[in-house]
C-alpha positions as protocol buffer text, in pm:
chain_id: "A"
residue {
  index: 1
  type: MET
  ca { x: -2181 y: 493 z: 284 }
}
residue {
  index: 2
  type: GLU
  ca { x: -2051 y: 141 z: 339 }
}
residue {
  index: 3
  type: ILE
  ca { x: -1704 y: 90 z: 489 }
}
residue {
  index: 4
  type: VAL
  ca { x: -1549 y: -225 z: 344 }
}
residue {
  index: 5
  type: HIS
  ca { x: -1191 y: -206 z: 474 }
}
residue {
  index: 6
  type: THR
  ca { x: -1092 y: -286 z: 834 }
}
residue {
  index: 7
  type: PRO
  ca { x: -771 y: -109 z: 942 }
}
residue {
  index: 8
  type: VAL
  ca { x: -496 y: -357 z: 1025 }
}
residue {
  index: 9
  type: MET
  ca { x: -345 y: -367 z: 1376 }
}
residue {
  index: 10
  type: LYS
  ca { x: -532 y: -53 z: 1477 }
}
residue {
  index: 11
  type: ASP
  ca { x: -475 y: -103 z: 1850 }
}
residue {
  index: 12
  type: GLU
  ca { x: -105 y: -177 z: 1802 }
}
residue {
  index: 13
  type: VAL
  ca { x: -56 y: 134 z: 1589 }
}
residue {
  index: 14
  type: LEU
  ca { x: -238 y: 347 z: 1848 }
}
residue {
  index: 15
  type: SER
  ca { x: -16 y: 210 z: 2123 }
}
residue {
  index: 16
  type: PHE
  ca { x: 306 y: 297 z: 1939 }
}
residue {
  index: 17
  type: LEU
  ca { x: 218 y: 643 z: 1805 }
}
residue {
  index: 18
  type: ALA
  ca { x: 150 y: 932 z: 2042 }
}
residue {
  index: 19
  type: PRO
  ca { x: 190 y: 1312 z: 2014 }
}
residue {
  index: 20
  type: VAL
  ca { x: 514 y: 1471 z: 2132 }
}
residue {
  index: 21
  type: SER
  ca { x: 413 y: 1838 z: 2106 }
}
residue {
  index: 22
  type: GLY
  ca { x: 144 y: 2074 z: 2232 }
}
residue {
  index: 23
  type: SER
  ca { x: 1 y: 2123 z: 1882 }
}
residue {
  index: 24
  type: PRO
  ca { x: 15 y: 1766 z: 1758 }
}
residue {
  index: 25
  type: LEU
  ca { x: 11 y: 1681 z: 1391 }
}
residue {
  index: 26
  type: MET
  ca { x: -9 y: 1339 z: 1232 }
}
residue {
  index: 27
  type: ILE
  ca { x: 42 y: 1261 z: 864 }
}
residue {
  index: 28
  type: ASP
  ca { x: -147 y: 953 z: 751 }
}
residue {
  index: 29
  type: CYS
  ca { x: 31 y: 881 z: 423 }
}
residue {
  index: 30
  type: THR
  ca { x: -215 y: 615 z: 307 }
}
residue {
  index: 31
  type: THR
  ca { x: -551 y: 721 z: 448 }
}
residue {
  index: 32
  type: GLY
  ca { x: -775 y: 488 z: 248 }
}
residue {
  index: 33
  type: GLU
  ca { x: -1125 y: 486 z: 397 }
}
residue {
  index: 34
  type: GLY
  ca { x: -991 y: 660 z: 708 }
}
residue {
  index: 35
  type: GLY
  ca { x: -994 y: 381 z: 965 }
}
residue {
  index: 36
  type: HIS
  ca { x: -661 y: 455 z: 1132 }
}
residue {
  index: 37
  type: THR
  ca { x: -713 y: 831 z: 1117 }
}
residue {
  index: 38
  type: GLU
  ca { x: -1056 y: 803 z: 1278 }
}
residue {
  index: 39
  type: ALA
  ca { x: -907 y: 609 z: 1570 }
}
residue {
  index: 40
  type: PHE
  ca { x: -639 y: 873 z: 1630 }
}
residue {
  index: 41
  type: LEU
  ca { x: -878 y: 1168 z: 1606 }
}
residue {
  index: 42
  type: GLU
  ca { x: -1109 y: 998 z: 1855 }
}
residue {
  index: 43
  type: ARG
  ca { x: -825 y: 935 z: 2101 }
}
residue {
  index: 44
  type: TYR
  ca { x: -649 y: 1273 z: 2088 }
}
residue {
  index: 45
  type: ASP
  ca { x: -882 y: 1573 z: 2107 }
}
residue {
  index: 46
  type: GLU
  ca { x: -619 y: 1829 z: 2003 }
}
residue {
  index: 47
  type: LEU
  ca { x: -470 y: 1623 z: 1721 }
}
residue {
  index: 48
  type: LYS
  ca { x: -487 y: 1734 z: 1360 }
}
residue {
  index: 49
  type: VAL
  ca { x: -435 y: 1486 z: 1078 }
}
residue {
  index: 50
  type: ILE
  ca { x: -328 y: 1544 z: 720 }
}
residue {
  index: 51
  type: GLY
  ca { x: -463 y: 1248 z: 525 }
}
residue {
  index: 52
  type: LEU
  ca { x: -294 y: 1162 z: 198 }
}
residue {
  index: 53
  type: ASP
  ca { x: -426 y: 936 z: -78 }
}
residue {
  index: 54
  type: ARG
  ca { x: -368 y: 931 z: -451 }
}
residue {
  index: 55
  type: ASP
  ca { x: -705 y: 766 z: -517 }
}
residue {
  index: 56
  type: ALA
  ca { x: -972 y: 1036 z: -526 }
}
residue {
  index: 57
  type: ALA
  ca { x: -1258 y: 784 z: -505 }
}
residue {
  index: 58
  type: ILE
  ca { x: -1148 y: 625 z: -180 }
}
residue {
  index: 59
  type: GLN
  ca { x: -1054 y: 964 z: -39 }
}
residue {
  index: 60
  type: ARG
  ca { x: -1411 y: 1085 z: -86 }
}
residue {
  index: 61
  type: LYS
  ca { x: -1520 y: 803 z: 144 }
}
residue {
  index: 62
  type: ALA
  ca { x: -1267 y: 911 z: 406 }
}
residue {
  index: 63
  type: VAL
  ca { x: -1382 y: 1273 z: 385 }
}
residue {
  index: 64
  type: GLU
  ca { x: -1742 y: 1169 z: 443 }
}
residue {
  index: 65
  type: ARG
  ca { x: -1647 y: 936 z: 727 }
}
residue {
  index: 66
  type: LEU
  ca { x: -1436 y: 1200 z: 904 }
}
residue {
  index: 67
  type: GLN
  ca { x: -1650 y: 1508 z: 844 }
}
residue {
  index: 68
  type: ARG
  ca { x: -1750 y: 1526 z: 1211 }
}
residue {
  index: 69
  type: PHE
  ca { x: -1391 y: 1617 z: 1298 }
}
residue {
  index: 70
  type: LYS
  ca { x: -1417 y: 1929 z: 1076 }
}
residue {
  index: 71
  type: GLU
  ca { x: -1091 y: 2124 z: 1044 }
}
residue {
  index: 72
  type: ARG
  ca { x: -898 y: 1862 z: 1241 }
}
residue {
  index: 73
  type: PHE
  ca { x: -880 y: 1647 z: 926 }
}
residue {
  index: 74
  type: THR
  ca { x: -728 y: 1781 z: 605 }
}
residue {
  index: 75
  type: PRO
  ca { x: -740 y: 1552 z: 298 }
}
residue {
  index: 76
  type: VAL
  ca { x: -478 y: 1586 z: 26 }
}
residue {
  index: 77
  type: ASN
  ca { x: -510 y: 1396 z: -304 }
}
residue {
  index: 78
  type: CYS
  ca { x: -148 y: 1309 z: -387 }
}
residue {
  index: 79
  type: TRP
  ca { x: 130 y: 1050 z: -383 }
}
residue {
  index: 80
  type: PHE
  ca { x: 284 y: 1045 z: -36 }
}
residue {
  index: 81
  type: ASP
  ca { x: 647 y: 1063 z: -154 }
}
residue {
  index: 82
  type: GLU
  ca { x: 574 y: 1377 z: -354 }
}
residue {
  index: 83
  type: TYR
  ca { x: 378 y: 1545 z: -75 }
}
residue {
  index: 84
  type: LEU
  ca { x: 640 y: 1492 z: 194 }
}
residue {
  index: 85
  type: LYS
  ca { x: 903 y: 1678 z: -10 }
}
residue {
  index: 86
  type: GLY
  ca { x: 717 y: 2003 z: 55 }
}
residue {
  index: 87
  type: VAL
  ca { x: 656 y: 1963 z: 429 }
}
residue {
  index: 88
  type: ASP
  ca { x: 858 y: 2169 z: 680 }
}
residue {
  index: 89
  type: ASP
  ca { x: 1135 y: 2010 z: 883 }
}
residue {
  index: 90
  type: GLU
  ca { x: 1036 y: 1875 z: 1225 }
}
residue {
  index: 91
  type: SER
  ca { x: 668 y: 1964 z: 1189 }
}
residue {
  index: 92
  type: ALA
  ca { x: 492 y: 1628 z: 1249 }
}
residue {
  index: 93
  type: ASP
  ca { x: 457 y: 1419 z: 1563 }
}
residue {
  index: 94
  type: MET
  ca { x: 354 y: 1092 z: 1400 }
}
residue {
  index: 95
  type: ILE
  ca { x: 370 y: 957 z: 1044 }
}
residue {
  index: 96
  type: LEU
  ca { x: 187 y: 642 z: 940 }
}
residue {
  index: 97
  type: PHE
  ca { x: 229 y: 435 z: 624 }
}
residue {
  index: 98
  type: ASP
  ca { x: -14 y: 148 z: 561 }
}
residue {
  index: 99
  type: LEU
  ca { x: 128 y: 17 z: 235 }
}
residue {
  index: 100
  type: GLY
  ca { x: -132 y: -246 z: 160 }
}
residue {
  index: 101
  type: ILE
  ca { x: -396 y: -210 z: -109 }
}
residue {
  index: 102
  type: SER
  ca { x: -740 y: -146 z: 39 }
}
residue {
  index: 103
  type: VAL
  ca { x: -1024 y: -396 z: 28 }
}
residue {
  index: 104
  type: PHE
  ca { x: -1213 y: -111 z: -139 }
}
residue {
  index: 105
  type: HIS
  ca { x: -1005 y: -158 z: -453 }
}
residue {
  index: 106
  type: TYR
  ca { x: -1094 y: -524 z: -476 }
}
residue {
  index: 107
  type: VAL
  ca { x: -1465 y: -501 z: -406 }
}
residue {
  index: 108
  type: GLU
  ca { x: -1579 y: -152 z: -510 }
}
residue {
  index: 109
  type: SER
  ca { x: -1338 y: 22 z: -744 }
}
residue {
  index: 110
  type: GLN
  ca { x: -1423 y: -179 z: -1059 }
}
residue {
  index: 111
  type: ARG
  ca { x: -1066 y: -128 z: -1187 }
}
residue {
  index: 112
  type: GLY
  ca { x: -949 y: -484 z: -1232 }
}
residue {
  index: 113
  type: PHE
  ca { x: -756 y: -523 z: -906 }
}
residue {
  index: 114
  type: SER
  ca { x: -947 y: -846 z: -847 }
}
residue {
  index: 115
  type: PHE
  ca { x: -923 y: -1127 z: -1099 }
}
residue {
  index: 116
  type: ARG
  ca { x: -1255 y: -1269 z: -985 }
}
residue {
  index: 117
  type: GLY
  ca { x: -1466 y: -1013 z: -1170 }
}
residue {
  index: 118
  type: ASP
  ca { x: -1512 y: -924 z: -1534 }
}
residue {
  index: 119
  type: GLU
  ca { x: -1366 y: -576 z: -1482 }
}
residue {
  index: 120
  type: LYS
  ca { x: -1166 y: -365 z: -1723 }
}
residue {
  index: 121
  type: LEU
  ca { x: -790 y: -394 z: -1673 }
}
residue {
  index: 122
  type: ASP
  ca { x: -691 y: -66 z: -1511 }
}
residue {
  index: 123
  type: MET
  ca { x: -536 y: -86 z: -1161 }
}
residue {
  index: 124
  type: ARG
  ca { x: -454 y: 287 z: -1153 }
}
residue {
  index: 125
  type: LEU
  ca { x: -476 y: 469 z: -821 }
}
residue {
  index: 126
  type: ASP
  ca { x: -428 y: 793 z: -1012 }
}
residue {
  index: 127
  type: ALA
  ca { x: -704 y: 796 z: -1273 }
}
residue {
  index: 128
  type: GLY
  ca { x: -526 y: 1073 z: -1464 }
}
residue {
  index: 129
  type: GLN
  ca { x: -206 y: 887 z: -1543 }
}
residue {
  index: 130
  type: ARG
  ca { x: -153 y: 723 z: -1882 }
}
residue {
  index: 131
  type: LEU
  ca { x: -4 y: 391 z: -1773 }
}
residue {
  index: 132
  type: SER
  ca { x: -265 y: 129 z: -1687 }
}
residue {
  index: 133
  type: ALA
  ca { x: -266 y: -247 z: -1642 }
}
residue {
  index: 134
  type: GLU
  ca { x: -409 y: -283 z: -1990 }
}
residue {
  index: 135
  type: THR
  ca { x: -110 y: -94 z: -2131 }
}
residue {
  index: 136
  type: VAL
  ca { x: 139 y: -309 z: -1942 }
}
residue {
  index: 137
  type: VAL
  ca { x: -25 y: -635 z: -2047 }
}
residue {
  index: 138
  type: ASN
  ca { x: -73 y: -546 z: -2413 }
}
residue {
  index: 139
  type: GLU
  ca { x: 227 y: -327 z: -2494 }
}
residue {
  index: 140
  type: TYR
  ca { x: 528 y: -429 z: -2284 }
}
residue {
  index: 141
  type: PRO
  ca { x: 784 y: -649 z: -2465 }
}
residue {
  index: 142
  type: GLU
  ca { x: 785 y: -1012 z: -2352 }
}
residue {
  index: 143
  type: ASP
  ca { x: 1120 y: -994 z: -2169 }
}
residue {
  index: 144
  type: GLU
  ca { x: 1020 y: -676 z: -1986 }
}
residue {
  index: 145
  type: LEU
  ca { x: 687 y: -826 z: -1890 }
}
residue {
  index: 146
  type: ALA
  ca { x: 854 y: -1143 z: -1760 }
}
residue {
  index: 147
  type: ASP
  ca { x: 1108 y: -943 z: -1561 }
}
residue {
  index: 148
  type: LEU
  ca { x: 853 y: -727 z: -1385 }
}
residue {
  index: 149
  type: ILE
  ca { x: 634 y: -1027 z: -1299 }
}
residue {
  index: 150
  type: TYR
  ca { x: 936 y: -1198 z: -1146 }
}
residue {
  index: 151
  type: HIS
  ca { x: 1087 y: -899 z: -965 }
}
residue {
  index: 152
  type: TYR
  ca { x: 759 y: -759 z: -832 }
}
residue {
  index: 153
  type: SER
  ca { x: 603 y: -1086 z: -720 }
}
residue {
  index: 154
  type: GLU
  ca { x: 880 y: -1350 z: -717 }
}
residue {
  index: 155
  type: GLU
  ca { x: 662 y: -1556 z: -951 }
}
residue {
  index: 156
  type: ARG
  ca { x: 867 y: -1861 z: -1055 }
}
residue {
  index: 157
  type: TYR
  ca { x: 667 y: -1911 z: -1376 }
}
residue {
  index: 158
  type: SER
  ca { x: 706 y: -1552 z: -1490 }
}
residue {
  index: 159
  type: ARG
  ca { x: 864 y: -1645 z: -1827 }
}
residue {
  index: 160
  type: ARG
  ca { x: 590 y: -1893 z: -1911 }
}
residue {
  index: 161
  type: ILE
  ca { x: 321 y: -1645 z: -1810 }
}
residue {
  index: 162
  type: ALA
  ca { x: 472 y: -1361 z: -2013 }
}
residue {
  index: 163
  type: ARG
  ca { x: 508 y: -1586 z: -2317 }
}
residue {
  index: 164
  type: ARG
  ca { x: 143 y: -1693 z: -2298 }
}
residue {
  index: 165
  type: ILE
  ca { x: 25 y: -1334 z: -2255 }
}
residue {
  index: 166
  type: VAL
  ca { x: 216 y: -1229 z: -2566 }
}
residue {
  index: 167
  type: GLU
  ca { x: 73 y: -1522 z: -2762 }
}
residue {
  index: 168
  type: GLU
  ca { x: -283 y: -1441 z: -2660 }
}
residue {
  index: 169
  type: ARG
  ca { x: -263 y: -1066 z: -2711 }
}
residue {
  index: 170
  type: ALA
  ca { x: -144 y: -1128 z: -3067 }
}
residue {
  index: 171
  type: LYS
  ca { x: -484 y: -1285 z: -3132 }
}
residue {
  index: 172
  type: GLU
  ca { x: -694 y: -1030 z: -2947 }
}
residue {
  index: 173
  type: ARG
  ca { x: -623 y: -741 z: -2711 }
}
residue {
  index: 174
  type: ILE
  ca { x: -651 y: -840 z: -2343 }
}
residue {
  index: 175
  type: GLU
  ca { x: -893 y: -595 z: -2184 }
}
residue {
  index: 176
  type: THR
  ca { x: -1045 y: -755 z: -1873 }
}
residue {
  index: 177
  type: ALA
  ca { x: -913 y: -889 z: -1544 }
}
residue {
  index: 178
  type: SER
  ca { x: -1095 y: -1218 z: -1583 }
}
residue {
  index: 179
  type: ARG
  ca { x: -940 y: -1277 z: -1926 }
}
residue {
  index: 180
  type: LEU
  ca { x: -590 y: -1210 z: -1793 }
}
residue {
  index: 181
  type: ALA
  ca { x: -652 y: -1450 z: -1503 }
}
residue {
  index: 182
  type: GLU
  ca { x: -758 y: -1720 z: -1748 }
}
residue {
  index: 183
  type: ILE
  ca { x: -441 y: -1670 z: -1952 }
}
residue {
  index: 184
  type: VAL
  ca { x: -217 y: -1689 z: -1645 }
}
residue {
  index: 185
  type: ALA
  ca { x: -389 y: -2008 z: -1528 }
}
residue {
  index: 186
  type: SER
  ca { x: -340 y: -2168 z: -1869 }
}
residue {
  index: 187
  type: ALA
  ca { x: 33 y: -2093 z: -1860 }
}
residue {
  index: 188
  type: VAL
  ca { x: 124 y: -2271 z: -1536 }
}
residue {
  index: 189
  type: PRO
  ca { x: 140 y: -2642 z: -1442 }
}
residue {
  index: 190
  type: SER
  ca { x: -185 y: -2798 z: -1324 }
}
residue {
  index: 191
  type: GLN
  ca { x: -60 y: -2861 z: -969 }
}
residue {
  index: 192
  type: TYR
  ca { x: 17 y: -2489 z: -940 }
}
residue {
  index: 193
  type: ARG
  ca { x: -313 y: -2393 z: -1101 }
}
residue {
  index: 194
  type: TYR
  ca { x: -511 y: -2562 z: -825 }
}
residue {
  index: 195
  type: GLY
  ca { x: -292 y: -2463 z: -531 }
}
residue {
  index: 196
  type: ARG
  ca { x: -375 y: -2274 z: -212 }
}
residue {
  index: 197
  type: ILE
  ca { x: -398 y: -1938 z: -387 }
}
residue {
  index: 198
  type: SER
  ca { x: -504 y: -1845 z: -738 }
}
residue {
  index: 199
  type: PRO
  ca { x: -218 y: -1873 z: -989 }
}
residue {
  index: 200
  type: ALA
  ca { x: -301 y: -1517 z: -1098 }
}
residue {
  index: 201
  type: THR
  ca { x: -237 y: -1364 z: -754 }
}
residue {
  index: 202
  type: ARG
  ca { x: 133 y: -1290 z: -798 }
}
residue {
  index: 203
  type: THR
  ca { x: 101 y: -1168 z: -1156 }
}
residue {
  index: 204
  type: PHE
  ca { x: -176 y: -924 z: -1062 }
}
residue {
  index: 205
  type: GLN
  ca { x: 33 y: -797 z: -771 }
}
residue {
  index: 206
  type: ALA
  ca { x: 331 y: -737 z: -999 }
}
residue {
  index: 207
  type: ILE
  ca { x: 129 y: -550 z: -1260 }
}
residue {
  index: 208
  type: ARG
  ca { x: -37 y: -334 z: -993 }
}
residue {
  index: 209
  type: ILE
  ca { x: 302 y: -244 z: -846 }
}
residue {
  index: 210
  type: GLU
  ca { x: 433 y: -152 z: -1191 }
}
residue {
  index: 211
  type: VAL
  ca { x: 131 y: 62 z: -1275 }
}
residue {
  index: 212
  type: ASN
  ca { x: 147 y: 263 z: -952 }
}
residue {
  index: 213
  type: GLY
  ca { x: 524 y: 269 z: -896 }
}
residue {
  index: 214
  type: GLU
  ca { x: 463 y: 135 z: -547 }
}
residue {
  index: 215
  type: LEU
  ca { x: 807 y: 6 z: -449 }
}
residue {
  index: 216
  type: GLU
  ca { x: 1007 y: 296 z: -587 }
}
residue {
  index: 217
  type: ARG
  ca { x: 816 y: 539 z: -365 }
}
residue {
  index: 218
  type: ILE
  ca { x: 897 y: 373 z: -32 }
}
residue {
  index: 219
  type: THR
  ca { x: 1257 y: 474 z: 43 }
}
residue {
  index: 220
  type: PRO
  ca { x: 1229 y: 835 z: -85 }
}
residue {
  index: 221
  type: ALA
  ca { x: 915 y: 878 z: 126 }
}
residue {
  index: 222
  type: LEU
  ca { x: 1084 y: 739 z: 437 }
}
residue {
  index: 223
  type: GLU
  ca { x: 1381 y: 971 z: 385 }
}
residue {
  index: 224
  type: GLN
  ca { x: 1149 y: 1270 z: 378 }
}
residue {
  index: 225
  type: ALA
  ca { x: 943 y: 1138 z: 669 }
}
residue {
  index: 226
  type: VAL
  ca { x: 1247 y: 1132 z: 898 }
}
residue {
  index: 227
  type: ARG
  ca { x: 1324 y: 1493 z: 808 }
}
residue {
  index: 228
  type: VAL
  ca { x: 964 y: 1601 z: 868 }
}
residue {
  index: 229
  type: LEU
  ca { x: 938 y: 1425 z: 1205 }
}
residue {
  index: 230
  type: ARG
  ca { x: 995 y: 1611 z: 1531 }
}
residue {
  index: 231
  type: LYS
  ca { x: 1257 y: 1479 z: 1776 }
}
residue {
  index: 232
  type: GLY
  ca { x: 1089 y: 1204 z: 1973 }
}
residue {
  index: 233
  type: GLY
  ca { x: 828 y: 1157 z: 1703 }
}
residue {
  index: 234
  type: ARG
  ca { x: 758 y: 818 z: 1554 }
}
residue {
  index: 235
  type: ILE
  ca { x: 710 y: 659 z: 1214 }
}
residue {
  index: 236
  type: ALA
  ca { x: 502 y: 343 z: 1179 }
}
residue {
  index: 237
  type: VAL
  ca { x: 499 y: 136 z: 862 }
}
residue {
  index: 238
  type: ILE
  ca { x: 266 y: -155 z: 787 }
}
residue {
  index: 239
  type: THR
  ca { x: 373 y: -379 z: 500 }
}
residue {
  index: 240
  type: PHE
  ca { x: 203 y: -680 z: 344 }
}
residue {
  index: 241
  type: HIS
  ca { x: 472 y: -866 z: 152 }
}
residue {
  index: 242
  type: SER
  ca { x: 849 y: -902 z: 158 }
}
residue {
  index: 243
  type: LEU
  ca { x: 907 y: -668 z: -134 }
}
residue {
  index: 244
  type: GLU
  ca { x: 760 y: -384 z: 75 }
}
residue {
  index: 245
  type: ASP
  ca { x: 903 y: -494 z: 408 }
}
residue {
  index: 246
  type: ARG
  ca { x: 1261 y: -541 z: 294 }
}
residue {
  index: 247
  type: PRO
  ca { x: 1341 y: -178 z: 205 }
}
residue {
  index: 248
  type: VAL
  ca { x: 1166 y: -55 z: 520 }
}
residue {
  index: 249
  type: LYS
  ca { x: 1364 y: -295 z: 740 }
}
residue {
  index: 250
  type: TRP
  ca { x: 1702 y: -204 z: 595 }
}
residue {
  index: 251
  type: PHE
  ca { x: 1630 y: 169 z: 580 }
}
residue {
  index: 252
  type: PHE
  ca { x: 1546 y: 169 z: 951 }
}
residue {
  index: 253
  type: LYS
  ca { x: 1850 y: -45 z: 1036 }
}
residue {
  index: 254
  type: ASP
  ca { x: 2078 y: 194 z: 850 }
}
residue {
  index: 255
  type: LEU
  ca { x: 1935 y: 498 z: 1030 }
}
residue {
  index: 256
  type: ALA
  ca { x: 1961 y: 321 z: 1365 }
}
residue {
  index: 257
  type: SER
  ca { x: 2330 y: 245 z: 1301 }
}
residue {
  index: 258
  type: GLN
  ca { x: 2382 y: 620 z: 1253 }
}
residue {
  index: 259
  type: GLY
  ca { x: 2202 y: 694 z: 1578 }
}
residue {
  index: 260
  type: ARG
  ca { x: 1932 y: 894 z: 1401 }
}
residue {
  index: 261
  type: VAL
  ca { x: 1644 y: 670 z: 1508 }
}
residue {
  index: 262
  type: LYS
  ca { x: 1571 y: 409 z: 1771 }
}
residue {
  index: 263
  type: ILE
  ca { x: 1400 y: 93 z: 1647 }
}
residue {
  index: 264
  type: LEU
  ca { x: 1104 y: 18 z: 1874 }
}
residue {
  index: 265
  type: THR
  ca { x: 1010 y: -311 z: 1709 }
}
residue {
  index: 266
  type: LYS
  ca { x: 1315 y: -538 z: 1725 }
}
residue {
  index: 267
  type: HIS
  ca { x: 1102 y: -792 z: 1543 }
}
residue {
  index: 268
  type: PRO
  ca { x: 806 y: -676 z: 1333 }
}
residue {
  index: 269
  type: VAL
  ca { x: 473 y: -679 z: 1511 }
}
residue {
  index: 270
  type: VAL
  ca { x: 216 y: -912 z: 1353 }
}
residue {
  index: 271
  type: ALA
  ca { x: -158 y: -935 z: 1395 }
}
residue {
  index: 272
  type: SER
  ca { x: -306 y: -1149 z: 1669 }
}
residue {
  index: 273
  type: GLU
  ca { x: -471 y: -1480 z: 1590 }
}
residue {
  index: 274
  type: GLU
  ca { x: -808 y: -1326 z: 1663 }
}
residue {
  index: 275
  type: GLU
  ca { x: -750 y: -1036 z: 1423 }
}
residue {
  index: 276
  type: CYS
  ca { x: -631 y: -1274 z: 1153 }
}
residue {
  index: 277
  type: ARG
  ca { x: -951 y: -1471 z: 1199 }
}
residue {
  index: 278
  type: VAL
  ca { x: -1189 y: -1176 z: 1170 }
}
residue {
  index: 279
  type: ASN
  ca { x: -980 y: -968 z: 927 }
}
residue {
  index: 280
  type: PRO
  ca { x: -797 y: -1209 z: 689 }
}
residue {
  index: 281
  type: PRO
  ca { x: -590 y: -938 z: 508 }
}
residue {
  index: 282
  type: SER
  ca { x: -405 y: -885 z: 836 }
}
residue {
  index: 283
  type: ARG
  ca { x: -244 y: -1229 z: 817 }
}
residue {
  index: 284
  type: SER
  ca { x: 50 y: -1110 z: 611 }
}
residue {
  index: 285
  type: ALA
  ca { x: 88 y: -768 z: 775 }
}
residue {
  index: 286
  type: LYS
  ca { x: 405 y: -656 z: 954 }
}
residue {
  index: 287
  type: LEU
  ca { x: 436 y: -339 z: 1161 }
}
residue {
  index: 288
  type: ARG
  ca { x: 771 y: -164 z: 1212 }
}
residue {
  index: 289
  type: VAL
  ca { x: 812 y: 150 z: 1425 }
}
residue {
  index: 290
  type: VAL
  ca { x: 1102 y: 387 z: 1488 }
}
residue {
  index: 291
  type: GLU
  ca { x: 1148 y: 697 z: 1705 }
}
residue {
  index: 292
  type: LYS
  ca { x: 1355 y: 994 z: 1589 }
}
residue {
  index: 293
  type: CYS
  ca { x: 1656 y: 1068 z: 1811 }
}
residue {
  index: 294
  type: PHE
  ca { x: 1775 y: 1399 z: 1664 }
}
């Protein structure tokens, strides 16, 4: 088994989260390949971790990686917001959310997350759901497509991109990631086309968020996480773009104003220069941590 994803700010997360009970439990809401969970299980001999992930393929990798910990690791294939609804009050010591998409999805999943390969447009984390990237691209009305590209990626050329997609799909159904990337590139000005990042980056992000309902899950999950947390327990959230970070920031600020949590990261923690060098996905990461007061 090859591990392709390096957990972001692992040392920082370990330093902020620690058990507060004699029978410690951690919920890793976005387990991925299991990097963060492995670090916690290695550090705390009595700790048990419930590892959540909606993607069954990546979860199989985590199960294999963590099998030496036996019953101390329990995998659950689910969306984190749905799972937390059923967890008992004040039953967890630490709750971790790493909201970024795993490197696994770009390099191994073959589901069209990356626009560099000739992969089928899919982008589903839950293989059983109906909505896929191909459905969004080929069936959403132009205005709806433009709106989601703008709102979920802040893409300034969203209207031009949506218009070109609709024009091209009228000729032939758009079925691959590489074809969609070509269409996006053809819709934007040349100076934008050859900029620092691919012109398709924002559009792919927006479609992925739409397919998996990523943003709408954040606040409900955090609400449940606070209920599930023991007094003195901590929640850590790693985000990778402003659309994720904004609701986390304001949710924590609101709870802090009520005295329900104490914010431990006045300013979000960011990766060190060295980590950014060796693990480029960490460059945009922000870590926010709170402690439950009552």
